N, CA, C and O atoms as CSV, one atom per row, in Angstrom:
chain,resi,resn,atom,element,x,y,z
A,1,MET,N,N,22.400,-15.577,32.028
A,1,MET,CA,C,23.501,-15.302,32.913
A,1,MET,C,C,23.015,-13.918,33.954
A,1,MET,O,O,22.663,-12.850,33.454
A,2,ASP,N,N,23.059,-14.114,35.215
A,2,ASP,CA,C,22.592,-13.557,36.234
A,2,ASP,C,C,23.595,-12.369,36.675
A,2,ASP,O,O,24.618,-12.608,37.316
A,3,LEU,N,N,23.130,-10.777,36.188
A,3,LEU,CA,C,24.138,-9.977,36.690
A,3,LEU,C,C,23.610,-8.787,37.637
A,3,LEU,O,O,23.977,-7.614,37.564
A,4,SER,N,N,22.690,-9.314,38.525
A,4,SER,CA,C,22.344,-8.538,39.754
A,4,SER,C,C,23.294,-8.323,40.887
A,4,SER,O,O,23.318,-7.409,41.712
A,5,SER,N,N,24.094,-9.390,40.743
A,5,SER,CA,C,25.561,-9.269,41.647
A,5,SER,C,C,26.342,-7.892,41.579
A,5,SER,O,O,26.648,-7.009,42.381
A,6,VAL,N,N,26.506,-8.129,40.291
A,6,VAL,CA,C,27.245,-6.770,39.761
A,6,VAL,C,C,26.632,-5.338,39.881
A,6,VAL,O,O,27.191,-4.286,40.193
A,7,THR,N,N,25.323,-5.587,39.547
A,7,THR,CA,C,24.391,-4.212,39.801
A,7,THR,C,C,24.652,-3.921,41.172
A,7,THR,O,O,24.826,-2.762,41.548
A,8,THR,N,N,24.698,-5.080,42.087
A,8,THR,CA,C,24.625,-4.369,43.530
A,8,THR,C,C,25.846,-3.915,43.764
A,8,THR,O,O,25.988,-2.754,44.147
A,9,VAL,N,N,26.983,-4.789,43.565
A,9,VAL,CA,C,28.275,-4.284,43.886
A,9,VAL,C,C,28.472,-2.643,43.413
A,9,VAL,O,O,28.622,-1.692,44.179
A,10,ALA,N,N,28.424,-2.606,41.874
A,10,ALA,CA,C,28.316,-1.119,41.572
A,10,ALA,C,C,27.660,-0.336,42.058
A,10,ALA,O,O,28.179,0.780,42.082
A,11,SER,N,N,26.292,-0.443,42.663
A,11,SER,CA,C,25.698,0.315,43.501
A,11,SER,C,C,26.179,0.595,44.935
A,11,SER,O,O,25.911,1.604,45.588
A,12,ILE,N,N,26.850,-0.336,45.286
A,12,ILE,CA,C,27.601,-0.045,46.773
A,12,ILE,C,C,28.749,0.640,46.528
A,12,ILE,O,O,29.268,1.342,47.396
A,13,LEU,N,N,29.282,0.487,45.236
A,13,LEU,CA,C,30.589,1.268,45.078
A,13,LEU,C,C,30.508,3.025,44.406
A,13,LEU,O,O,31.410,3.857,44.312
A,14,GLY,N,N,29.203,3.103,44.069
A,14,GLY,CA,C,28.792,4.335,44.278
A,14,GLY,C,C,28.789,4.769,42.517
A,14,GLY,O,O,28.526,5.871,42.037
A,15,LEU,N,N,29.135,3.624,41.866
A,15,LEU,CA,C,28.835,3.738,40.202
A,15,LEU,C,C,27.917,3.730,39.832
A,15,LEU,O,O,27.216,2.834,40.303
A,16,THR,N,N,27.115,4.817,38.584
A,16,THR,CA,C,26.236,4.739,38.350
A,16,THR,C,C,25.887,4.198,36.728
A,16,THR,O,O,26.596,3.437,36.069
A,17,GLU,N,N,24.887,4.680,36.398
A,17,GLU,CA,C,24.784,4.095,34.905
A,17,GLU,C,C,25.611,4.626,33.822
A,17,GLU,O,O,25.984,4.116,32.765
A,18,THR,N,N,25.815,5.834,34.374
A,18,THR,CA,C,26.601,6.949,33.455
A,18,THR,C,C,28.274,6.703,33.670
A,18,THR,O,O,29.121,7.313,33.017
A,19,GLY,N,N,28.553,5.774,34.625
A,19,GLY,CA,C,29.968,5.777,34.476
A,19,GLY,C,C,30.668,6.712,36.099
A,19,GLY,O,O,31.771,6.485,36.595
A,20,ARG,N,N,30.086,7.290,36.393
A,20,ARG,CA,C,30.634,8.272,37.291
A,20,ARG,C,C,30.715,7.725,38.807
A,20,ARG,O,O,29.818,7.133,39.407
A,21,LEU,N,N,31.795,8.008,39.210
A,21,LEU,CA,C,32.161,7.485,40.767
A,21,LEU,C,C,31.901,8.853,41.579
A,21,LEU,O,O,32.445,9.947,41.424
A,22,THR,N,N,30.753,8.397,42.631
A,22,THR,CA,C,30.320,9.687,43.214
A,22,THR,C,C,30.719,9.107,44.758
A,22,THR,O,O,30.542,7.930,45.072
A,23,HIS,N,N,31.247,10.061,45.607
A,23,HIS,CA,C,31.318,9.619,47.083
A,23,HIS,C,C,30.716,10.547,47.628
A,23,HIS,O,O,31.380,11.536,47.941
A,24,GLY,N,N,29.294,10.519,47.908
A,24,GLY,CA,C,28.312,11.753,48.340
A,24,GLY,C,C,28.730,12.296,50.027
A,24,GLY,O,O,29.010,13.464,50.295
A,25,ALA,N,N,28.704,11.509,50.728
A,25,ALA,CA,C,29.071,11.640,52.235
A,25,ALA,C,C,30.493,12.385,52.158
A,25,ALA,O,O,30.464,13.439,52.794
A,26,ALA,N,N,31.265,12.218,51.777
A,26,ALA,CA,C,32.673,13.106,51.504
A,26,ALA,C,C,32.649,14.108,50.979
A,26,ALA,O,O,33.442,15.015,51.234
A,27,GLY,N,N,31.540,14.185,49.943
A,27,GLY,CA,C,31.262,15.683,49.180
A,27,GLY,C,C,32.017,15.626,47.785
A,27,GLY,O,O,32.141,16.552,46.984
A,28,TYR,N,N,32.510,14.282,47.672
A,28,TYR,CA,C,33.377,14.494,46.502
A,28,TYR,C,C,32.791,13.825,44.912
A,28,TYR,O,O,32.282,12.728,44.681
A,29,HIS,N,N,33.047,14.770,44.146
A,29,HIS,CA,C,32.630,14.141,42.671
A,29,HIS,C,C,33.847,14.738,41.591
A,29,HIS,O,O,34.246,15.896,41.472
A,30,PRO,N,N,34.240,13.599,40.915
A,30,PRO,CA,C,35.416,13.820,39.898
A,30,PRO,C,C,35.074,14.883,39.140
A,30,PRO,O,O,36.018,15.644,38.925
A,31,ASN,N,N,33.899,15.232,38.600
A,31,ASN,CA,C,33.544,16.343,37.779
A,31,ASN,C,C,33.116,17.579,38.285
A,31,ASN,O,O,32.765,18.486,37.531
A,32,ALA,N,N,33.119,17.697,39.666
A,32,ALA,CA,C,32.731,18.770,40.162
A,32,ALA,C,C,33.163,20.346,39.595
A,32,ALA,O,O,32.569,21.347,39.194
A,33,ALA,N,N,34.434,19.953,39.801
A,33,ALA,CA,C,35.375,21.123,39.159
A,33,ALA,C,C,35.043,21.582,37.770
A,33,ALA,O,O,35.003,22.762,37.423
A,34,VAL,N,N,34.792,20.462,36.948
A,34,VAL,CA,C,34.481,20.991,35.366
A,34,VAL,C,C,33.177,21.566,35.416
A,34,VAL,O,O,32.854,22.574,34.787
A,35,GLN,N,N,32.410,20.894,36.196
A,35,GLN,CA,C,30.731,21.503,36.079
A,35,GLN,C,C,31.094,22.970,36.743
A,35,GLN,O,O,30.727,23.907,36.034
A,36,ALA,N,N,31.601,23.257,37.699
A,36,ALA,CA,C,31.603,24.439,38.401
A,36,ALA,C,C,32.169,25.304,37.214
A,36,ALA,O,O,31.535,26.322,36.938
A,37,ASP,N,N,33.320,24.999,36.466
A,37,ASP,CA,C,33.725,25.828,35.663
A,37,ASP,C,C,32.965,26.315,34.385
A,37,ASP,O,O,33.188,27.359,33.771
A,38,GLN,N,N,31.886,25.221,34.059
A,38,GLN,CA,C,31.292,25.473,32.950
A,38,GLN,C,C,30.187,26.349,33.340
A,38,GLN,O,O,29.898,27.301,32.616
A,39,ALA,N,N,29.599,26.133,34.323
A,39,ALA,CA,C,28.497,27.025,35.171
A,39,ALA,C,C,29.223,28.472,35.242
A,39,ALA,O,O,28.586,29.457,34.868
A,40,ALA,N,N,30.404,28.594,35.666
A,40,ALA,CA,C,30.804,29.850,36.025
A,40,ALA,C,C,31.310,30.645,34.606
A,40,ALA,O,O,31.657,31.825,34.562
A,41,ALA,N,N,31.276,29.935,33.743
A,41,ALA,CA,C,31.631,30.583,32.151
A,41,ALA,C,C,30.528,30.970,31.611
A,41,ALA,O,O,29.554,30.234,31.453
A,42,ALA,N,N,30.611,32.527,31.183
A,42,ALA,CA,C,30.020,33.694,30.672
A,42,ALA,C,C,30.151,33.449,29.110
A,42,ALA,O,O,31.073,32.879,28.526
A,43,PRO,N,N,29.066,33.988,28.603
A,43,PRO,CA,C,28.998,33.945,26.944
A,43,PRO,C,C,30.203,35.002,26.500
A,43,PRO,O,O,30.396,36.004,27.189
A,44,TYR,N,N,30.914,34.765,25.450
A,44,TYR,CA,C,32.277,35.428,24.992
A,44,TYR,C,C,33.393,35.441,25.592
A,44,TYR,O,O,34.456,35.821,25.101
A,45,CYS,N,N,33.221,35.027,26.688
A,45,CYS,CA,C,34.450,35.053,27.630
A,45,CYS,C,C,35.716,34.088,27.625
A,45,CYS,O,O,35.467,32.885,27.552
A,46,ASN,N,N,36.798,34.414,27.681
A,46,ASN,CA,C,37.662,33.176,27.437
A,46,ASN,C,C,37.844,32.703,28.625
A,46,ASN,O,O,37.380,33.378,29.543
A,47,PRO,N,N,38.382,31.744,28.882
A,47,PRO,CA,C,38.486,30.629,30.002
A,47,PRO,C,C,39.223,31.233,31.050
A,47,PRO,O,O,40.363,31.643,30.830
A,48,GLY,N,N,38.521,31.366,32.535
A,48,GLY,CA,C,39.383,32.291,33.528
A,48,GLY,C,C,38.615,33.496,33.320
A,48,GLY,O,O,38.545,34.186,34.337
A,49,GLN,N,N,37.957,34.005,32.205
A,49,GLN,CA,C,37.664,35.689,32.398
A,49,GLN,C,C,36.217,35.796,32.920
A,49,GLN,O,O,35.296,34.980,32.892
A,50,SER,N,N,36.285,36.861,33.330
A,50,SER,CA,C,34.927,37.328,33.598
A,50,SER,C,C,34.035,38.378,33.317
A,50,SER,O,O,34.506,39.485,33.578
A,51,PRO,N,N,32.919,38.374,32.877
A,51,PRO,CA,C,32.537,39.786,32.341
A,51,PRO,C,C,32.897,40.859,33.249
A,51,PRO,O,O,32.939,40.785,34.477
A,52,ALA,N,N,33.206,42.077,32.364
A,52,ALA,CA,C,33.682,43.148,33.067
A,52,ALA,C,C,33.560,44.296,31.982
A,52,ALA,O,O,33.779,43.941,30.823
A,53,PHE,N,N,33.250,45.573,32.195
A,53,PHE,CA,C,33.435,46.687,31.306
A,53,PHE,C,C,34.624,47.053,31.220
A,53,PHE,O,O,35.382,47.047,32.190
A,54,ALA,N,N,35.089,47.568,29.600
A,54,ALA,CA,C,36.412,47.964,29.678
A,54,ALA,C,C,36.294,49.396,28.786
A,54,ALA,O,O,35.233,49.754,28.277
A,55,VAL,N,N,37.566,50.163,28.680
A,55,VAL,CA,C,37.342,51.348,28.063
A,55,VAL,C,C,36.236,52.009,28.048
A,55,VAL,O,O,35.610,52.218,29.087
A,56,GLY,N,N,35.795,52.478,26.744
A,56,GLY,CA,C,34.391,53.298,26.545
A,56,GLY,C,C,33.585,52.761,27.444
A,56,GLY,O,O,33.227,53.335,28.472
A,57,MET,N,N,33.281,51.705,27.122
A,57,MET,CA,C,31.954,50.963,28.000
A,57,MET,C,C,32.027,51.060,29.599
A,57,MET,O,O,30.966,51.101,30.221
A,58,ALA,N,N,33.371,51.100,30.347
A,58,ALA,CA,C,33.373,51.398,31.632
A,58,ALA,C,C,33.356,52.858,31.671
A,58,ALA,O,O,32.841,53.251,32.719
A,59,ASP,N,N,33.633,53.540,31.111
A,59,ASP,CA,C,33.628,55.186,31.017
A,59,ASP,C,C,32.164,55.389,31.232
A,59,ASP,O,O,31.730,55.991,32.214
A,60,LEU,N,N,31.232,54.756,30.075
A,60,LEU,CA,C,30.058,55.012,30.115
A,60,LEU,C,C,29.071,54.641,31.564
A,60,LEU,O,O,28.146,55.278,32.068
A,61,LYS,N,N,29.772,53.224,31.996
A,61,LYS,CA,C,29.169,52.602,33.326
A,61,LYS,C,C,29.364,53.679,34.176
A,61,LYS,O,O,28.413,54.178,34.778
A,62,GLN,N,N,30.483,54.082,34.285
A,62,GLN,CA,C,30.508,55.125,35.540
A,62,GLN,C,C,29.993,56.772,35.660
A,62,GLN,O,O,30.006,57.590,36.580
A,63,ARG,N,N,29.557,56.802,34.298
A,63,ARG,CA,C,28.836,57.850,33.943
A,63,ARG,C,C,27.411,57.471,34.453
A,63,ARG,O,O,26.774,58.220,35.194
A,64,LEU,N,N,26.938,56.239,34.005
A,64,LEU,CA,C,25.511,55.827,34.199
A,64,LEU,C,C,24.959,55.309,35.473
A,64,LEU,O,O,23.849,55.601,35.919
A,65,GLY,N,N,25.918,54.428,36.084
A,65,GLY,CA,C,25.780,54.333,37.150
A,65,GLY,C,C,24.907,52.968,37.226
A,65,GLY,O,O,25.078,52.188,36.289
A,66,ASN,N,N,24.004,52.600,38.222
A,66,ASN,CA,C,23.226,51.502,38.174
A,66,ASN,C,C,22.305,51.101,36.867
A,66,ASN,O,O,22.117,49.970,36.420
A,67,ALA,N,N,21.700,52.566,36.304
A,67,ALA,CA,C,20.856,52.098,35.216
A,67,ALA,C,C,21.427,51.532,33.945
A,67,ALA,O,O,20.757,51.389,32.923
A,68,MET,N,N,22.641,51.233,34.054
A,68,MET,CA,C,23.711,50.638,32.904
A,68,MET,C,C,23.940,48.935,33.477
A,68,MET,O,O,24.451,48.062,32.776
A,69,GLY,N,N,23.471,48.740,34.790
A,69,GLY,CA,C,23.421,47.237,35.221
A,69,GLY,C,C,24.968,46.694,35.566
A,69,GLY,O,O,25.907,47.438,35.848
A,70,ALA,N,N,25.022,45.325,35.488
A,70,ALA,CA,C,26.209,44.850,35.204
A,70,ALA,C,C,26.417,43.784,34.439
A,70,ALA,O,O,25.597,42.869,34.516
A,71,PRO,N,N,27.586,43.661,33.510
A,71,PRO,CA,C,27.929,42.808,32.397
A,71,PRO,C,C,27.410,41.250,32.836
A,71,PRO,O,O,27.573,40.725,33.937
A,72,LEU,N,N,26.882,40.795,31.903
A,72,LEU,CA,C,26.344,39.429,31.761
A,72,LEU,C,C,27.104,38.496,31.126
A,72,LEU,O,O,26.913,37.282,31.212
A,73,GLU,N,N,28.294,39.228,30.243
A,73,GLU,CA,C,28.461,38.490,28.895
A,73,GLU,C,C,30.100,39.437,28.852
A,73,GLU,O,O,30.197,40.451,29.542
A,74,CYS,N,N,31.285,38.965,27.982
A,74,CYS,CA,C,32.320,39.709,27.724
A,74,CYS,C,C,31.808,40.449,26.261
A,74,CYS,O,O,31.054,39.884,25.469
A,75,GLU,N,N,32.284,41.620,26.090
A,75,GLU,CA,C,32.218,42.407,24.833
A,75,GLU,C,C,32.907,41.380,23.766
A,75,GLU,O,O,33.906,40.667,23.860
A,76,HIS,N,N,31.889,41.613,22.628
A,76,HIS,CA,C,32.461,40.754,21.821
A,76,HIS,C,C,32.271,41.469,20.050
A,76,HIS,O,O,31.153,41.914,19.791
A,77,PRO,N,N,33.020,41.520,19.279
A,77,PRO,CA,C,32.237,41.763,18.248
A,77,PRO,C,C,31.447,41.316,17.322
A,77,PRO,O,O,31.393,40.176,16.862
A,78,THR,N,N,30.673,42.478,16.985
A,78,THR,CA,C,29.313,42.233,15.669
A,78,THR,C,C,29.479,42.505,14.519
A,78,THR,O,O,28.474,42.455,13.811
A,79,SER,N,N,30.546,42.821,13.999
A,79,SER,CA,C,30.933,43.193,12.666
A,79,SER,C,C,32.498,43.194,12.443
A,79,SER,O,O,33.309,43.395,13.346
A,80,ALA,N,N,32.809,42.947,11.151
A,80,ALA,CA,C,34.375,42.921,10.758
A,80,ALA,C,C,34.900,44.137,11.136
A,80,ALA,O,O,36.059,43.988,11.522
A,81,ILE,N,N,34.390,45.685,11.200
A,81,ILE,CA,C,34.906,46.158,11.222
A,81,ILE,C,C,35.544,47.174,12.627
A,81,ILE,O,O,36.364,48.089,12.708
A,82,GLY,N,N,34.605,46.386,13.678
A,82,GLY,CA,C,35.257,46.480,14.672
A,82,GLY,C,C,33.944,47.056,16.042
A,82,GLY,O,O,34.067,47.467,17.196
A,83,ASP,N,N,32.881,46.824,15.226
A,83,ASP,CA,C,31.705,46.998,16.149
A,83,ASP,C,C,31.522,45.778,17.282
A,83,ASP,O,O,31.584,44.558,17.130
A,84,THR,N,N,31.293,46.517,18.376
A,84,THR,CA,C,30.820,45.473,19.601
A,84,THR,C,C,29.524,45.536,20.512
A,84,THR,O,O,28.813,46.540,20.462
A,85,VAL,N,N,29.247,44.598,21.247
A,85,VAL,CA,C,28.077,44.556,21.926
A,85,VAL,C,C,28.649,43.796,23.510
A,85,VAL,O,O,29.678,43.170,23.767
A,86,GLN,N,N,27.676,44.118,24.214
A,86,GLN,CA,C,27.697,43.589,25.580
A,86,GLN,C,C,26.514,43.579,26.295
A,86,GLN,O,O,26.034,44.653,26.657
A,87,GLN,N,N,25.897,42.389,26.589
A,87,GLN,CA,C,24.653,42.422,27.320
A,87,GLN,C,C,24.796,42.593,28.688
A,87,GLN,O,O,25.757,42.065,29.250
A,88,THR,N,N,23.787,43.414,29.469
A,88,THR,CA,C,24.068,43.532,31.001
A,88,THR,C,C,22.623,43.325,31.550
A,88,THR,O,O,21.646,43.279,30.802
A,89,THR,N,N,22.555,43.211,32.823
A,89,THR,CA,C,21.648,43.056,33.414
A,89,THR,C,C,20.236,43.877,33.128
A,89,THR,O,O,19.094,43.438,33.266
A,90,THR,N,N,20.581,44.994,32.756
A,90,THR,CA,C,19.500,45.596,32.427
A,90,THR,C,C,19.376,46.490,31.189
A,90,THR,O,O,18.775,47.562,31.120
A,91,GLY,N,N,20.246,45.677,29.953
A,91,GLY,CA,C,19.965,46.336,28.668
A,91,GLY,C,C,21.286,45.827,27.856
A,91,GLY,O,O,21.981,44.892,28.251
A,92,LEU,N,N,21.516,46.515,26.757
A,92,LEU,CA,C,22.587,46.335,25.772
A,92,LEU,C,C,23.426,47.677,25.824
A,92,LEU,O,O,22.845,48.760,25.897
A,93,ALA,N,N,25.008,47.568,25.779
A,93,ALA,CA,C,26.038,48.323,25.704
A,93,ALA,C,C,26.397,47.825,24.490
A,93,ALA,O,O,26.420,46.622,24.230
A,94,ALA,N,N,26.847,49.231,23.279
A,94,ALA,CA,C,27.450,48.830,21.878
A,94,ALA,C,C,28.538,49.953,21.693
A,94,ALA,O,O,28.301,51.132,21.956
A,95,TYR,N,N,29.413,49.625,21.352
A,95,TYR,CA,C,30.413,50.540,20.377
A,95,TYR,C,C,30.272,50.528,18.789
A,95,TYR,O,O,30.156,49.500,18.121
A,96,ASN,N,N,30.296,51.676,18.347
A,96,ASN,CA,C,29.897,51.783,16.920
A,96,ASN,C,C,31.388,52.274,16.312
A,96,ASN,O,O,31.598,53.482,16.428
A,97,GLN,N,N,32.207,51.656,15.821
A,97,GLN,CA,C,33.643,52.009,15.309
A,97,GLN,C,C,33.290,53.081,14.451
A,97,GLN,O,O,33.761,54.170,14.776
A,98,LEU,N,N,32.375,53.036,13.144
A,98,LEU,CA,C,32.319,53.965,12.340
A,98,LEU,C,C,32.148,55.475,12.945
A,98,LEU,O,O,32.760,56.456,12.524
A,99,THR,N,N,31.276,55.472,13.924
A,99,THR,CA,C,30.758,57.274,14.567
A,99,THR,C,C,31.755,57.356,15.479
A,99,THR,O,O,31.969,58.512,15.842
A,100,ASN,N,N,32.646,56.277,16.124
A,100,ASN,CA,C,33.331,56.176,17.428
A,100,ASN,C,C,32.676,56.485,18.710
A,100,ASN,O,O,33.200,57.085,19.649
A,101,THR,N,N,31.477,56.014,18.656
A,101,THR,CA,C,30.200,55.947,19.815
A,101,THR,C,C,29.951,55.131,20.814
A,101,THR,O,O,29.412,54.170,20.265
A,102,VAL,N,N,30.007,54.930,21.877
A,102,VAL,CA,C,29.889,54.138,22.914
A,102,VAL,C,C,28.572,54.358,23.483
A,102,VAL,O,O,28.289,55.434,24.009
A,103,SER,N,N,27.612,53.227,23.393
A,103,SER,CA,C,26.238,53.784,23.892
A,103,SER,C,C,25.571,52.508,24.805
A,103,SER,O,O,26.239,51.482,24.937
A,104,PHE,N,N,24.508,52.596,25.297
A,104,PHE,CA,C,23.737,51.645,26.127
A,104,PHE,C,C,22.343,51.846,25.877
A,104,PHE,O,O,21.908,52.972,25.635
A,105,THR,N,N,21.530,50.717,25.923
A,105,THR,CA,C,19.927,51.148,26.334
A,105,THR,C,C,19.254,49.952,26.768
A,105,THR,O,O,19.472,48.753,26.597
A,106,ASP,N,N,18.377,50.613,27.374
A,106,ASP,CA,C,17.287,49.461,28.126
A,106,ASP,C,C,16.449,49.261,27.396
A,106,ASP,O,O,15.471,48.849,28.019
A,107,GLY,N,N,16.180,49.358,25.820
A,107,GLY,CA,C,15.229,49.081,25.189
A,107,GLY,C,C,14.504,50.157,24.582
A,107,GLY,O,O,14.147,50.059,23.408
A,108,TRP,N,N,14.173,51.485,25.478
A,108,TRP,CA,C,13.364,52.225,25.028
A,108,TRP,C,C,14.423,53.982,25.303
A,108,TRP,O,O,14.464,54.913,24.499
A,109,ARG,N,N,14.945,53.927,26.306
A,109,ARG,CA,C,15.704,54.981,26.862
A,109,ARG,C,C,17.386,54.544,26.137
A,109,ARG,O,O,17.701,53.362,26.002
A,110,HIS,N,N,18.141,55.465,25.810
A,110,HIS,CA,C,19.531,55.578,25.452
A,110,HIS,C,C,20.370,56.458,25.614
A,110,HIS,O,O,20.090,57.614,25.295
A,111,TRP,N,N,21.318,56.212,26.024
A,111,TRP,CA,C,22.490,56.834,26.528
A,111,TRP,C,C,24.093,56.797,25.513
A,111,TRP,O,O,24.581,55.700,25.241
A,112,ALA,N,N,24.696,57.957,25.090
A,112,ALA,CA,C,25.811,57.478,24.288
A,112,ALA,C,C,26.748,58.669,24.452
A,112,ALA,O,O,26.440,59.801,24.826
A,113,GLN,N,N,27.952,58.206,24.105
A,113,GLN,CA,C,29.171,58.986,24.523
A,113,GLN,C,C,29.559,59.238,22.951
A,113,GLN,O,O,29.864,58.260,22.268
A,114,THR,N,N,29.546,60.437,22.428
A,114,THR,CA,C,29.643,60.462,21.243
A,114,THR,C,C,31.139,61.623,20.982
A,114,THR,O,O,31.609,62.358,21.850
A,115,PRO,N,N,31.498,61.522,19.945
A,115,PRO,CA,C,32.906,62.495,19.825
A,115,PRO,C,C,32.259,63.919,20.372
A,115,PRO,O,O,32.730,64.580,21.298
A,116,ARG,N,N,31.057,64.257,19.588
A,116,ARG,CA,C,30.647,65.698,20.089
A,116,ARG,C,C,29.910,65.906,21.893
A,116,ARG,O,O,29.281,66.856,22.359
A,117,GLY,N,N,30.327,64.594,22.534
A,117,GLY,CA,C,29.713,64.780,23.880
A,117,GLY,C,C,28.573,63.589,24.251
A,117,GLY,O,O,28.263,62.721,23.435
A,118,ALA,N,N,28.072,63.669,25.431
A,118,ALA,CA,C,26.850,62.969,25.801
A,118,ALA,C,C,25.759,63.252,25.381
A,118,ALA,O,O,25.451,64.442,25.305
A,119,VAL,N,N,24.724,62.093,24.928
A,119,VAL,CA,C,23.688,62.301,24.155
A,119,VAL,C,C,22.630,61.073,25.044
A,119,VAL,O,O,22.927,59.959,25.477
A,120,THR,N,N,21.409,61.782,25.075
A,120,THR,CA,C,20.324,60.972,25.598
A,120,THR,C,C,19.369,61.097,24.776
A,120,THR,O,O,19.208,62.189,24.232
A,121,TRP,N,N,18.410,59.888,24.455
A,121,TRP,CA,C,17.217,59.902,23.730
A,121,TRP,C,C,16.163,58.831,24.055
A,121,TRP,O,O,16.492,57.891,24.778
A,122,GLU,N,N,15.029,58.909,23.611
A,122,GLU,CA,C,14.214,57.745,23.880
A,122,GLU,C,C,13.636,57.199,22.430
A,122,GLU,O,O,13.602,57.972,21.473
A,123,GLY,N,N,13.255,56.053,22.332
A,123,GLY,CA,C,12.747,55.554,21.227
A,123,GLY,C,C,13.083,54.443,20.754
A,123,GLY,O,O,13.420,53.601,21.586
A,124,THR,N,N,13.110,54.084,19.422
A,124,THR,CA,C,13.367,52.624,18.921
A,124,THR,C,C,14.693,52.840,18.112
A,124,THR,O,O,15.481,51.927,17.866
A,125,ASP,N,N,14.842,54.041,17.755
A,125,ASP,CA,C,16.084,54.471,16.966
A,125,ASP,C,C,17.682,53.824,17.766
A,125,ASP,O,O,17.966,54.520,18.740
A,126,PRO,N,N,18.349,53.069,17.601
A,126,PRO,CA,C,19.502,52.893,18.186
A,126,PRO,C,C,20.353,53.986,18.035
A,126,PRO,O,O,21.272,54.045,18.852
A,127,ASN,N,N,20.266,55.024,17.046
A,127,ASN,CA,C,21.461,55.883,16.644
A,127,ASN,C,C,21.034,56.987,17.446
A,127,ASN,O,O,19.863,57.184,17.770
A,128,PRO,N,N,22.185,57.831,17.816
A,128,PRO,CA,C,21.570,59.219,18.412
A,128,PRO,C,C,21.370,60.073,17.520
A,128,PRO,O,O,21.937,60.193,16.434
A,129,PRO,N,N,20.340,60.839,18.097
A,129,PRO,CA,C,19.713,62.059,17.141
A,129,PRO,C,C,20.859,63.096,16.288
A,129,PRO,O,O,21.726,63.735,16.886
A,130,PRO,N,N,20.698,63.117,14.988
A,130,PRO,CA,C,21.522,64.407,14.544
A,130,PRO,C,C,21.856,65.800,15.368
A,130,PRO,O,O,20.910,66.453,15.808
A,131,GLY,N,N,22.845,66.124,15.515
A,131,GLY,CA,C,23.027,67.780,15.822
A,131,GLY,C,C,23.459,67.443,17.268
A,131,GLY,O,O,23.750,68.347,18.051
């Protein structure tokens, strides 16, 4: 049985092997809205939510400015006790529930807002220095 005419008709109608119907000249693609939503979705964000700094991380961002960058994902938990993290364009912001400390690091430099005030330090230790 020769199916070449079916393939030709399908091609003319814009049907592809994946079953998608496209009308390129008109700019219509039935999956375009779904693809745009998936592309726009950021990690750990709810549908329709965009990454943003909230509460303590927003306060730290206001103090640090461009050094903290822009959020790449929504803040999300890292422990059962309420610790959270949020990746940014320049590093990682974190909240430590036990010490009530919001911090940010670019990998070497660290900034934190602790109950005793603002602290900065350098190095690989993620915890603010004592005292």
